[in-house]
All heavy atoms as an XYZ file, in Angstrom:
613
protein
N      16.035     -1.426     11.447
C      14.802     -0.955     10.842
C      14.792     -1.372      9.371
O      15.779     -1.208      8.677
C      14.733      0.568     10.991
C      13.371      1.108     10.729
S      13.179      2.889     10.938
C      14.006      3.256     12.439
N      13.675     -1.911      8.915
C      13.626     -2.407      7.542
C      13.377     -1.289      6.545
O      12.818     -0.248      6.865
C      12.535     -3.462      7.404
O      11.271     -2.849      7.338
N      13.793     -1.530      5.317
C      13.572     -0.562      4.240
C      12.090     -0.356      3.981
O      11.662      0.747      3.653
C      14.254     -1.036      2.968
S      16.043     -0.934      3.027
N      11.293     -1.417      4.131
C       9.858     -1.307      3.890
C       9.231     -0.359      4.910
O       8.412      0.497      4.550
C       9.180     -2.696      3.919
C       7.674     -2.565      3.804
C       9.734     -3.573      2.807
N       9.629     -0.477      6.168
C       9.116      0.432      7.198
C       9.493      1.882      6.881
O       8.677      2.793      7.026
C       9.635      0.033      8.583
C       9.177      0.958      9.664
C       7.881      0.877     10.154
C      10.026      1.927     10.163
C       7.452      1.753     11.149
C       9.609      2.804     11.148
C       8.312      2.712     11.651
N      10.713      2.087      6.434
C      11.163      3.436      6.065
C      10.322      3.983      4.919
O       9.906      5.148      4.927
C      12.659      3.428      5.708
C      13.488      3.126      6.952
C      13.086      4.743      5.075
C      14.942      2.806      6.679
N      10.036      3.152      3.939
C       9.220      3.582      2.801
C       7.766      3.810      3.211
O       7.097      4.686      2.662
C       9.302      2.572      1.653
C      10.672      2.528      1.015
C      11.066      3.883      0.464
C      12.418      3.844     -0.206
N      12.801      5.122     -0.783
N       7.265      3.058      4.184
C       5.923      3.313      4.690
C       5.864      4.693      5.344
O       4.907      5.451      5.138
C       5.510      2.234      5.693
C       5.178      0.916      5.052
S       4.868     -0.417      6.228
C       3.353      0.157      6.987
N       6.890      5.025      6.091
C       6.970      6.352      6.704
C       7.063      7.430      5.631
O       6.408      8.478      5.731
C       8.191      6.423      7.646
O       8.093      5.364      8.595
C       8.265      7.750      8.359
N       7.849      7.180      4.593
C       7.981      8.102      3.465
C       6.626      8.353      2.803
O       6.238      9.506      2.553
C       8.982      7.502      2.473
C       9.029      8.146      1.114
C       9.665      9.364      0.916
C       8.438      7.519      0.017
C       9.712      9.946     -0.345
C       8.488      8.092     -1.243
C       9.125      9.302     -1.415
O       9.171      9.879     -2.657
N       5.878      7.277      2.528
C       4.562      7.412      1.909
C       3.582      8.144      2.818
O       2.803      8.986      2.362
C       4.004      6.029      1.551
C       4.680      5.310      0.406
C       4.212      3.862      0.347
C       4.396      6.010     -0.912
N       3.622      7.824      4.097
C       2.723      8.484      5.042
C       2.995      9.985      5.090
O       2.071     10.792      5.035
C       2.861      7.862      6.427
C       1.849      8.398      7.407
C       1.825      7.633      8.691
C       0.745      8.208      9.586
N       0.605      7.494     10.819
N       4.261     10.355      5.156
C       4.611     11.780      5.174
C       4.205     12.466      3.874
O       3.752     13.619      3.889
C       6.105     11.958      5.429
C       6.486     11.600      6.838
O       5.666     11.647      7.749
N       7.727     11.205      7.033
N       4.357     11.779      2.762
C       3.970     12.343      1.478
C       2.463     12.596      1.435
O       2.009     13.656      1.001
C       4.391     11.399      0.350
C       4.127     11.927     -1.030
S       4.661     10.770     -2.307
C       6.424     10.926     -2.157
N       1.684     11.637      1.905
C       0.226     11.796      1.905
C      -0.226     12.872      2.892
O      -1.192     13.581      2.632
C      -0.454     10.461      2.214
C      -0.427      9.454      1.076
C      -0.756      8.055      1.585
C      -1.400      9.861     -0.013
N       0.475     13.001      4.011
C       0.134     14.043      4.979
C       0.421     15.433      4.420
O      -0.337     16.372      4.660
C       0.911     13.843      6.287
C       0.408     12.729      7.190
C       1.383     12.501      8.339
C      -0.977     13.053      7.722
N       1.486     15.565      3.669
C       1.861     16.880      3.142
C       1.016     17.287      1.938
O       0.822     18.470      1.690
C       3.341     16.906      2.766
O       3.584     16.064      1.663
N       0.502     16.325      1.187
C      -0.256     16.640     -0.030
C      -1.728     16.902      0.240
O      -2.335     17.707     -0.444
C      -0.117     15.504     -1.045
C       1.279     15.340     -1.600
C       1.713     16.509     -2.449
O       0.869     17.097     -3.162
O       2.900     16.842     -2.418
N      -2.341     16.189      1.198
C      -3.769     16.312      1.498
C      -4.669     16.014      0.299
O      -5.761     16.561      0.179
C      -4.090     17.702      2.064
C      -3.681     17.881      3.500
C      -4.348     16.896      4.456
O      -5.528     16.555      4.276
O      -3.656     16.449      5.373
N      -4.192     15.205     -0.612
C      -4.985     14.775     -1.772
C      -4.404     13.462     -2.264
O      -3.489     12.930     -1.663
C      -4.968     15.828     -2.880
C      -3.574     16.154     -3.382
C      -3.597     17.165     -4.511
N      -2.254     17.486     -4.929
C      -1.533     16.780     -5.780
N      -2.022     15.696     -6.313
N      -0.315     17.143     -6.101
N      -4.931     12.963     -3.364
C      -4.382     11.725     -3.912
C      -3.030     11.985     -4.561
O      -2.733     13.100     -4.979
C      -5.341     11.117     -4.955
O      -5.499     12.047     -6.022
C      -6.686     10.775     -4.355
N      -2.241     10.941     -4.630
C      -0.906     11.022     -5.227
C      -0.812      9.943     -6.301
O      -1.225      8.799     -6.077
C       0.180     10.791     -4.160
C       0.127     11.894     -3.109
C       1.557     10.727     -4.798
C       1.044     11.658     -1.947
N      -0.263     10.293     -7.448
C      -0.070      9.326     -8.519
C       0.994      8.310     -8.142
O       2.106      8.669     -7.753
N       0.657      7.045     -8.249
C       1.571      5.980     -7.859
C       2.783      5.916     -8.778
O       3.899      5.645     -8.328
C       0.822      4.647     -7.848
C       1.400      3.527     -7.023
C       1.628      3.951     -5.583
C       0.498      2.325     -7.061
N       2.582      6.199    -10.048
C       3.710      6.188    -10.988
C       4.773      7.206    -10.574
O       5.963      6.925    -10.595
C       3.234      6.493    -12.405
C       4.382      6.519    -13.399
C       3.917      6.860    -14.767
N       3.003      5.817    -15.214
C       2.687      5.607    -16.464
N       3.158      6.372    -17.412
N       1.869      4.637    -16.798
N       4.332      8.393    -10.181
C       5.272      9.432     -9.737
C       6.062      9.010     -8.512
O       7.252      9.293     -8.399
N       5.386      8.317     -7.598
C       6.066      7.816     -6.396
C       7.162      6.834     -6.796
O       8.296      6.907     -6.312
C       5.059      7.147     -5.438
C       5.775      6.451     -4.290
C       4.065      8.168     -4.906
N       6.840      5.924     -7.709
C       7.820      4.933     -8.135
C       8.953      5.565     -8.943
O      10.109      5.166     -8.819
C       7.157      3.826     -8.947
C       6.243      2.944     -8.137
C       5.111      2.391     -8.714
C       6.504      2.655     -6.809
C       4.271      1.565     -7.988
C       5.670      1.838     -6.069
C       4.548      1.296     -6.663
N       8.643      6.541     -9.761
C       9.682      7.189    -10.583
C      10.683      7.979     -9.753
O      11.813      8.195    -10.182
C       9.033      8.097    -11.625
C       8.358      7.316    -12.742
C       7.614      8.195    -13.721
O       7.388      9.397    -13.434
O       7.237      7.667    -14.794
N      10.298      8.408     -8.556
C      11.214      9.156     -7.682
C      12.263      8.276     -7.002
O      13.215      8.789     -6.413
C      10.422      9.890     -6.598
C       9.659     11.055     -7.115
C       9.040     11.848     -5.959
N       7.946     12.625     -6.459
C       6.664     12.393     -6.224
N       6.306     11.396     -5.444
N       5.729     13.142     -6.745
N      12.092      6.970     -7.064
C      13.018      6.065     -6.382
C      14.337      5.989     -7.144
O      14.355      5.919     -8.355
C      12.378      4.679     -6.233
C      11.060      4.704     -5.498
C      11.113      5.461     -4.195
O      11.940      5.188     -3.339
N      10.215      6.426     -4.041
N      15.426      6.002     -6.392
C      16.763      6.098     -6.986
C      17.359      4.759     -7.411
O      18.284      4.721     -8.201
C      17.701      6.776     -5.999
C      17.187      8.123     -5.522
C      18.123      9.205     -5.889
C      17.690     10.508     -5.275
N      17.075     11.379     -6.222
N      16.845      3.672     -6.853
C      17.416      2.364     -7.175
C      16.313      1.320     -7.276
O      15.171      1.550     -6.858
C      18.416      1.939     -6.092
O      17.728      1.681     -4.874
N      16.676      0.174     -7.813
C      15.716     -0.928     -7.920
C      15.292     -1.397     -6.536
O      14.127     -1.701     -6.298
C      16.337     -2.075     -8.696
C      15.368     -3.231     -8.888
C      15.956     -4.325     -9.693
N      16.124     -3.851    -11.065
C      16.542     -4.603    -12.048
N      16.869     -5.852    -11.829
N      16.661     -4.121    -13.254
N      16.233     -1.453     -5.611
C      15.931     -1.871     -4.241
C      14.933     -0.923     -3.585
O      13.989     -1.354     -2.920
C      17.205     -1.942     -3.418
C      16.944     -2.336     -1.976
C      18.216     -2.502     -1.236
N      18.740     -3.817     -1.624
C      19.698     -4.446     -1.005
N      20.298     -3.879      0.003
N      20.098     -5.626     -1.395
N      15.124      0.380     -3.792
C      14.199      1.371     -3.235
C      12.818      1.243     -3.867
O      11.793      1.368     -3.185
C      14.749      2.779     -3.442
N      12.777      0.967     -5.159
C      11.510      0.780     -5.863
C      10.750     -0.434     -5.317
O       9.552     -0.355     -5.047
C      11.760      0.612     -7.365
C      10.526      0.335     -8.213
C       9.639      1.555     -8.286
C      10.929     -0.112     -9.587
N      11.459     -1.521     -5.112
C      10.830     -2.737     -4.581
C      10.337     -2.503     -3.159
O       9.219     -2.903     -2.802
C      11.802     -3.925     -4.651
C      12.048     -4.298     -6.118
C      11.281     -5.132     -3.867
C      13.206     -5.240     -6.341
N      11.143     -1.831     -2.335
C      10.743     -1.536     -0.958
C       9.509     -0.633     -0.942
O       8.603     -0.819     -0.123
C      11.892     -0.877     -0.195
N       9.441      0.320     -1.858
C       8.281      1.207     -1.950
C       7.044      0.432     -2.368
O       5.962      0.617     -1.807
C       8.560      2.359     -2.939
O       9.731      3.055     -2.516
C       7.395      3.328     -3.001
N       7.192     -0.458     -3.344
C       6.073     -1.290     -3.786
C       5.554     -2.152     -2.638
O       4.346     -2.246     -2.405
C       6.499     -2.155     -4.970
C       5.416     -3.041     -5.481
C       4.326     -2.522     -6.151
C       5.492     -4.419     -5.293
C       3.309     -3.360     -6.621
C       4.488     -5.253     -5.761
C       3.395     -4.725     -6.422
N       6.468     -2.777     -1.900
C       6.066     -3.602     -0.757
C       5.408     -2.756      0.335
O       4.459     -3.202      0.987
C       7.269     -4.357     -0.201
C       7.827     -5.447     -1.110
C       9.123     -6.019     -0.529
C       6.810     -6.542     -1.354
N       5.887     -1.531      0.528
C       5.286     -0.631      1.511
C       3.852     -0.284      1.112
O       2.957     -0.246      1.957
C       6.127      0.637      1.646
N       3.633     -0.041     -0.177
C       2.276      0.249     -0.665
C       1.375     -0.959     -0.405
O       0.256     -0.811      0.122
C       2.285      0.617     -2.166
C       0.871      0.634     -2.721
C       2.952      1.958     -2.382
N       1.841     -2.148     -0.738
C       1.040     -3.356     -0.512
C       0.721     -3.547      0.967
O      -0.407     -3.894      1.328
C       1.765     -4.589     -1.051
C       1.916     -4.689     -2.568
C       2.689     -5.949     -2.926
C       0.573     -4.652     -3.266
N       1.691     -3.321      1.819
C       1.481     -3.472      3.258
C       0.476     -2.448      3.781
O      -0.393     -2.769      4.594
C       2.812     -3.350      4.012
C       2.707     -3.535      5.501
C       2.268     -4.930      5.930
O       2.314     -5.877      5.126
O       1.866     -5.072      7.098
N       0.569     -1.221      3.297
C      -0.361     -0.177      3.741
C      -1.783     -0.457      3.239
O      -2.750     -0.159      3.938
C       0.130      1.192      3.303
C       1.385      1.620      4.052
S       2.022      3.215      3.529
C       0.927      4.307      4.457
N      -1.916     -1.044      2.059
C      -3.236     -1.450      1.563
C      -3.778     -2.578      2.445
O      -4.944     -2.568      2.851
C      -3.172     -1.891      0.081
C      -4.462     -2.579     -0.340
C      -2.889     -0.690     -0.813
N      -2.923     -3.542      2.760
C      -3.333     -4.665      3.625
C      -3.811     -4.166      4.984
O      -4.784     -4.660      5.540
C      -2.185     -5.653      3.801
C      -2.578     -6.915      4.567
C      -1.375     -7.766      4.904
N      -0.531     -7.180      5.913
C      -0.799     -7.169      7.226
N      -1.897     -7.702      7.695
N       0.039     -6.628      8.083
N      -3.144     -3.152      5.511
C      -3.488     -2.595      6.821
C      -4.653     -1.604      6.740
O      -5.040     -1.037      7.749
C      -2.257     -1.910      7.417
C      -1.109     -2.852      7.680
S       0.403     -1.994      8.141
C       0.008     -1.524      9.807
N      -5.174     -1.379      5.565
C      -6.270     -0.446      5.298
C      -5.907      0.990      5.666
O      -6.755      1.784      6.057
C      -7.553     -0.872      5.995
C      -8.086     -2.196      5.510
C      -9.395     -2.571      6.148
O      -9.875     -1.930      7.070
N      -9.995     -3.630      5.645
N      -4.634      1.328      5.516
C      -4.180      2.693      5.759
C      -4.335      3.547      4.508
O      -4.514      4.758      4.592
C      -2.719      2.696      6.210
N      -4.244      2.910      3.352
C      -4.403      3.613      2.077
C      -5.292      2.779      1.161
O      -5.490      1.588      1.388
C      -3.044      3.890      1.369
C      -2.164      4.799      2.196
C      -2.336      2.601      1.020
N      -5.790      3.443      0.144
C      -6.571      2.754     -0.877
C      -6.033      3.188     -2.232
O      -5.622      4.338     -2.406
C      -8.085      3.052     -0.723
C      -8.405      4.489     -0.963
C      -8.910      2.160     -1.603
N      -5.984      2.250     -3.152
C      -5.551      2.533     -4.516
C      -6.788      2.635     -5.394
O      -7.746      1.878     -5.216
C      -4.641      1.425     -5.039
C      -3.369      1.168     -4.244
C      -2.607     -0.003     -4.838
C      -2.504      2.397     -4.189
N      -6.748      3.551     -6.335
C      -7.902      3.752     -7.216
C      -7.432      4.001     -8.637
O      -6.457      4.713     -8.853
C      -8.718      4.925     -6.720
C      -9.918      5.209     -7.573
C     -11.012      5.801     -6.766
N     -12.068      6.183     -7.657
C     -13.229      5.573     -7.719
N     -13.465      4.564     -6.929
N     -14.154      5.971     -8.548
N      -8.161      3.420     -9.575
C      -7.878      3.625    -10.988
C      -9.212      3.950    -11.654
O     -10.125      3.130    -11.694
C      -7.262      2.359    -11.589
C      -6.836      2.508    -13.015
C      -6.193      1.230    -13.537
O      -6.466      0.138    -13.055
N      -5.330      1.384    -14.520
N      -9.342      5.162    -12.174
C     -10.624      5.627    -12.717
C     -11.009      4.967    -14.028
O     -12.178      4.724    -14.285
C     -10.594      7.142    -12.912
O     -10.416      7.782    -11.678
N     -10.036      4.713    -14.874
C     -10.349      4.110    -16.166
C      -9.303      3.065    -16.516
O      -8.199      3.055    -15.967
C     -10.443      5.169    -17.261
C      -9.182      5.972    -17.452
C      -9.383      7.058    -18.491
C      -8.099      7.855    -18.599
N      -8.177      8.898    -19.577
N      -9.639      2.205    -17.451
C      -8.748      1.148    -17.890
C      -7.436      1.736    -18.393
O      -7.441      2.682    -19.191
C      -9.431      0.338    -19.003
C      -8.742     -0.938    -19.449
C      -8.685     -1.935    -18.296
C      -9.487     -1.553    -20.621
N      -6.335      1.253    -17.912
C      -4.987      1.723    -18.244
C      -4.737      3.149    -17.773
O      -3.785      3.800    -18.208
C      -4.687      1.610    -19.751
C      -4.796      0.206    -20.266
C      -5.831     -0.153    -21.115
C      -3.884     -0.755    -19.886
C      -5.947     -1.453    -21.587
C      -3.982     -2.045    -20.353
C      -5.020     -2.404    -21.206
N      -5.582      3.667    -16.889
C      -5.406      5.021    -16.364
C      -4.422      5.056    -15.220
O      -3.910      4.020    -14.761
N      -4.158      6.242    -14.745
C      -3.248      6.456    -13.620
C      -3.826      5.821    -12.353
O      -5.020      5.956    -12.075
C      -3.045      7.955    -13.399
C      -2.189      8.314    -12.219
C      -0.707      8.068    -12.419
O      -0.275      7.901    -13.577
O       0.029      8.045    -11.419
N      -2.990      5.159    -11.598
C      -3.379      4.611    -10.299
C      -2.979      5.641     -9.253
O      -1.835      6.106     -9.240
C      -2.690      3.264    -10.029
C      -3.108      2.248    -11.081
C      -3.025      2.762     -8.622
C      -2.332      0.948    -11.022
N      -3.924      6.007     -8.411
C      -3.642      6.994     -7.366
C      -3.776      6.335     -6.003
O      -4.492      5.349     -5.831
C      -4.564      8.234     -7.474
C      -4.286      9.001     -8.744
C      -6.016      7.862     -7.371
N      -3.078      6.893     -5.055
C      -3.093      6.404     -3.683
C      -3.655      7.519     -2.806
O      -3.342      8.690     -3.001
C      -1.666      5.975     -3.241
C      -1.676      5.367     -1.860
C      -0.678      7.097     -3.364
C      -0.349      4.737     -1.452
N      -4.528      7.135     -1.872
C      -5.078      8.125     -0.946
C      -5.258      7.497      0.431
O      -5.267      6.275      0.571
C      -6.392      8.694     -1.455
C      -7.540      7.741     -1.481
C      -8.841      8.449     -1.874
N      -9.902      7.497     -2.117
C     -10.695      7.010     -1.156
N     -10.538      7.387      0.092
N     -11.634      6.149     -1.457
N      -5.400      8.356      1.412
C      -5.582      7.900      2.791
C      -6.892      7.124      2.913
O      -7.854      7.414      2.221
C      -5.611      9.082      3.754
C      -4.309      9.803      3.876
C      -4.418     10.889      4.905
C      -4.453     12.223      4.224
N      -4.491     13.340      5.146
N      -6.890      6.173      3.856
C      -8.084      5.380      4.126
C      -8.363      5.408      5.628
O      -7.646      6.072      6.387
C      -7.871      3.962      3.597
C      -9.132      3.167      3.442
N     -10.258      3.646      2.850
C      -9.427      1.892      3.803
C     -11.200      2.708      2.850
N     -10.715      1.633      3.419
N      -9.333      4.638      6.065
C      -9.829      4.746      7.438
C      -8.797      4.446      8.523
O      -8.871      5.019      9.598
C     -11.055      3.869      7.622
C     -10.818      2.389      7.381
C     -12.101      1.619      7.473
C     -11.874      0.175      7.118
N     -13.112     -0.577      7.083
N      -7.828      3.594      8.282
C      -6.842      3.247      9.314
C      -5.514      4.008      9.132
O      -4.512      3.641      9.744
C      -6.573      1.733      9.276
C      -7.786      0.880      9.554
S      -8.447      1.102     11.210
C      -7.242      0.226     12.158
N      -5.521      5.064      8.358
C      -4.292      5.799      8.048
C      -3.597      6.306      9.304
O      -2.379      6.196      9.434
C      -4.608      6.982      7.113
C      -3.394      7.762      6.704
C      -2.549      7.280      5.705
C      -3.079      8.961      7.305
C      -1.433      7.978      5.324
C      -1.954      9.677      6.928
C      -1.141      9.177      5.941
N      -4.353      6.862     10.238
C      -3.743      7.456     11.441
C      -3.194      6.410     12.407
O      -2.382      6.736     13.278
C      -4.764      8.334     12.155
C      -5.145      9.542     11.317
O      -4.280     10.062     10.607
O      -6.321      9.947     11.364
N      -3.601      5.160     12.251
C      -3.136      4.089     13.139
C      -1.753      3.591     12.727
O      -0.951      3.198     13.569
C      -4.160      2.923     13.153
C      -3.658      1.767     13.990
C      -5.502      3.428     13.635
N      -1.483      3.624     11.444
C      -0.209      3.090     10.929
C       0.949      3.979     11.328
O       0.925      5.151     11.244
C      -0.278      2.934      9.386
C       1.073      2.530      8.834
C      -1.321      1.935      9.020
């Protein structure tokens, strides 16, 4: 099982438990190693590609948040 798949599961569980948007910076800051950070970043990109999540930034240089999207339950 790949690290990216594990991080996708981690993100999915986090979004299911929160029921709201989550700050992307906080997700990255929780990672214990550079490898985990990279795997998490790739998981976010893959989930965006699959339309499971959407990233949003309200203002220039503002916090980027992640939230569920239309294909979230399929992933």
